[in-house]
N, C-alpha and C positions, 0 to 999 in steps of 0.2 A: 790468246784463246785459240782453241782448236778449230780447225776448218769445220764449217757448218755445211752439211750436205742438203741440197735441195731435194727433198723427197719426191716432189712431183716429177722432177727430171730423171731421177735415178731408180725409182722403186721397181720399175718393170725389169731392171737388170738384176735385182737382188733376189736371190733364192734363199740363202742363209744370211741373215743380217750380220754385218761386220761391226766391230766396235767403232763408235764414232758418234757424232752429234747430228740428229736429223731434224731439219726445219720443216714445218707444214705437214707433218705425218698425221693423217686422220686418226682420231681416237680408236675407231674399230681396228685399224691396222696395228696400232700400239697394243691394244688390248689382246690381240691374237698372237703377239710375239711370245715365243716359248723361252721365257727368261724369268729369273727370280726378281720379284718386286720387293720394295720396302714392306709392303703389307704382308707378304709372305713370311718375312722374318719376325714381324711383331706378332703375327697370328700364331706361328710356330712356337715362339717363345712362351706364349700364354697357354697353348693347349695343342700339342702335336695331333691328338686324336681328332679333334674338330677340324684342324687345318687339312688333314688327309681326307676325312670322310664326309664333311658337310656338303650339301648341295650348293653350288656356286650361285650367288645372288643373280637374279634376272636383271639384265641390263635395262629393263623397262620398269623395274621396281620403283615405286614413287620416290623413296629417298635417294636412289641412284640418279634418277632423272633430274630431281631438284638440284643436286650438285652439279650435273652437267650443264643445266640451264644457267645456274648462277655464275659458273666459271666462264661459259660462252659470252654472257652479256657483259662480264667485267673484263675479260681478257681479249675476246675475239668477236666483238659484236657484228663485224662485217660478214661472218659466216653464219650467223644465227638462222637467217631464212633458208640456208642450205641444209641445216640439221633439224630444225624444228618447225612445226606448224601450229599456231594457236587456233584451237577449236572455237567456232562461233557459239554464242549463247543462244541455244534454241531449245524448245520444248519437244524433246524426242518422243514424248508420248502422243503428240499430234501427227497427223499425216503430213502436214506442211513442214513441221519441224523435222521429222524423219527424212523427208525428201531433201531438205536444205542441208542436213548433216551428211547424207549420202553424196550430195554434189561436192561438199567439202572433202570427204574422204577420197574422192576421185582425183583430187589434185594434190594429195599428200605425197604419194610415191613412197620412197623409203625413209622419209622424215619421221621423227618422233612427234606424236601429237601431245600437246600439253594444254592445260586449261588457261583461260584468261586470268583467273585468280593467281595461279602460279607465276605466270608471266609478270603480272603487275607487282607481286611481292618481290620478285627477283630484280625488277627494274628499280624499285624503291631502295633496295639494299645497294644496288650499283650506284645510285645517285648519292647515297650517304657516303660512299667510298670514292667520291669524284676526285679528291685530291690525290688519290693513289693510282688512278687509272694508268695504264701503260702509255708511255710516250713513243714517238716514232722510232727513236734509237733503241728502245727496249726490245727484248725478244720474249715471245710468249709461247707456251706449250712446246718447249723444246724436249725432244726425245733423246735420251742419252743411253747408249748401249755400251756396257763396259764389263771388264773383268773385276770381280770382287772376291778376293781370297780364293781364286781359282774357279769361280762360278760365273757363268754368263748372267748378267743382270741387266735390268732396265729401269730407268727413272724417267719422269716427265715433269719438268720444271714448269710450274704455273707462270712464273714471271722471272726474268733475269734483268735487273735494272742496276746500272752502275756496279757491276760485278757482285751484286747481292742477289742470292736466290730468295724469292718471296713466294710463300705458299699461302693460298687463301683458304681459310677454315670458317665455315659456318657452324656455329655451336649453340647449344642450349644456354651456356653461360660463358660469356666472354670476359668476365671479371678475373683479376689475377688469381683468386682462390679457385674459381671454377675452371680456368684454363690450365692451372697447374695440375689439377686433378685429371684433366683430359690428357695432358702430356704423359702422366704416369699410366693412366688407364689404357690409352691407345698407342703408347709407345712412340710418341712424336720425337723424343730424343733419339730414338733409333733411326727414324726417317731423316731427321737432321743430319746425322753423321753419314747416313747412306747417300744422301744427295750431294753433300760436300765431297765425299769420296768418289762419287760418280764424276763430278766436275774435275777433280784433280786427275782422275784416271784418263779423262778425255783431253787433258792438256790445257784445261782452263786454269792456269796457275794463279791468276789474279782473283779468282772467285773463292773467297775464304770466309764469307759470312752467309748466314741463313736466317731469315726472319719469317715469323708467322704473322699474317694479317688476319686477326680473328674478329669476326662480326657475329653478334647475337642474332638468332633466327627471328626473334619477335620484335615488334615495333617498340621503341623508335630505333632499333638496330644499333646499339652502342658497339663500338669497336675499339681494339687495342692492338698495337704492334708489339710482338714478343720476340725476344732473342735469348737463347740459351747460353749460359756461361761455358767457357771451354771444357771445364771438368765434367759438365753434364753431357756435352757432346761426346767426350772421350768415353764416358760410361756407356752411351748408346752404341758407340763403335764396338766396344768389348762384347756387348750383348749381341750385336749383329754377328760378329765372328763366332761366338759361342753357338748361336742359332744355326749357322751354317755348318759348324762341326757336328752338332747334334742331328741335323738334317741328313747329313752324310751317313751317320750311324743308323738312323731310322730307315733310310732307303736300303742300306746293305742288310739290315736284319728283318725289314718289313714290320717292325714293332713300333707303333705310334702310341705312346703311353698317355692316357688322359691326365692333363694338367702336370705332366712331368713327375707324377707321384710314384711311379713304378710299383703300383699295386699295393703300396703299404697302407696300413690302417692309420687314419689321421685322427689324432685325439683333439677334441674341442674342450678347452679349459673354461672354467668359470669366468676368467679374466677376459675371455674372447667374447662373452655375451654382453 
């Protein structure tokens, strides 16, 4: 396995991040790294136009915050109180309630405020996944910076356990049919190939498996562990390489064609209806 760099000790020395594996890098630092993500490749593959011109999602958007809370409670519960603050249940329409809430806000600092309901839901899901919780020997939230077909890229492993990369997914439908649709729709096969290639590039020669731990968002939170067959991973890898090639062309020409249709007229047949 590649040497792991303690980010807390080294980040002040790093101006341009070098290829390697970084432990304990805060998410805001990772998010700010100027490097290609798996999400960039899947988004570009789907629609270069939207990838280029859409407004980036607010890091405080509800869906984004929910994912962060769920990952934190499952993977790194020891840092939860450093990153989040659970708001008290008060009636802010009253003078007393307003005062209590203002007192609470004065203690928040730069932490993200979440509701008690969100916290309770994420705790319930975490309890359901108790058998999968990281062990002391496991690594969580590892940042990998690597070269991928000549591009500086970044990946963040949720969990590395027994040389298996495990990615936590909260989803509307965790059933085999529902998750297979999600793999195709969100490009999870591309993510799988991307992360395995990240590990290989970083010298983690023993890391050759990738699993999805999928848990349904709604009670009673059924869950399944999924693993893609090698041919599906190879297909994702080919799509990643194609996306990077097309991204180079788009950047050189400054042409980002909606849905890769190249302005052609699309015929809708009766059989499509």
